N, C-alpha and C positions, 0 to 999 in steps of 0.2 A: 504494500500500500504506500509506504514511504517512497519507494522508487517511482510509482505512478504519479504521485504528487510532485516529486522533483522534476520528472520529465514534462509533466503538464505545465508546471511553472516556467520552465525554461522555454517551452514552445510558446506559451502566452507572452512571455517577456520579448522573445524574438519577433513575434507577429506584430506587436505594438511598435517596435523600433525599426521596422523595415521602411525605408524612405521611398515614397512614391514620387515620380517626377512632377514638378510643379509647373503648370502651364499658366502663363500670364499674358494678357493682351498688351500689345504695344500701345503706349499712350498716344492719343491723337494730337498732332501738332502740325497743322497745315498752314503754309504761308501762301497767300494769294495776292496777285497784283491786279491792275485794272483789267476788267473783262467780264464776260458772261459765263457762268458755270452752272451746270445741272447738278443737283444734289446726288443723283445716281452716279455721275462721273467722279464726284469728290469722295465717294465711298462713305458718305455720312448715313447713319442709320435713321430710319423713320421714327418719329415720336420721341426723340431725345432732345433735351435742351443743351445747347452748346454755348461756349463763351467765345466772344469775338473781341479783339483788341487791335488798335492801330498803334504800331510801334514805330512808325515813320514820322518824319518831321512835316508831313503834308496832311491836310484835312482830306478825309475820304467819306464819300456818301455811299451807303450800302442799301440796296433794295432787294426784297425777296418777293417774287411773284409766283402765283400758282399756274397750273396748266391752262386755266381760262384767262390768263394774263391780267388777273386782278392782284393788286398790291396787297400782300399779307403783312409785311413789315418793312419799315424804312427807318434808317438811323444815320445821323451825321456823326462821324467819329472824328473828334478834334485830334490834332497832332499829339502823339504819345499819350493816348487816352487810357483810361482804366478799362477793366474787362466788363463787358455787357453780356447779358443773357440773350440768346436768340433761339427761336424755334418754338415748338417742335415743327418738323418739316414732313413733307411727303416726298417720295422719290421723284415725282414729276415737277417739283418746284425748281425755280431758277434763282440764282444769286447774281445780282449785278453789282459790280464794284466800279465806282467812278472816282477818279483822282489819281495823282501821280505816285502815291505811296503804296504800301502793302499792308495787308491785315493778316492776323494770325487767328486761326480757329482751333480751340482746344475743348476738351470735355470737362 
């Protein structure tokens, strides 16, 4: 009986200490300049709220339109702005960026 308890204890100890591989998603950090982008092409997920920030020295105007060309959201981002929440989006939405700087989209 003692032998069974000892073997069982060792087996239990080893089974709790086996390392399983940890899978982690890469953090989203996309930098975009002036242009028109589809959310599907940017690999942004639907129904997620993202952060947007203007890190450049120029003012940028950002517009999000849906597939019916209705404006969903628009925002003026001053130079070196703080982070703002945008979204949630659908895959068919488009992001328009106007201005000579660049913006960064993060989760």
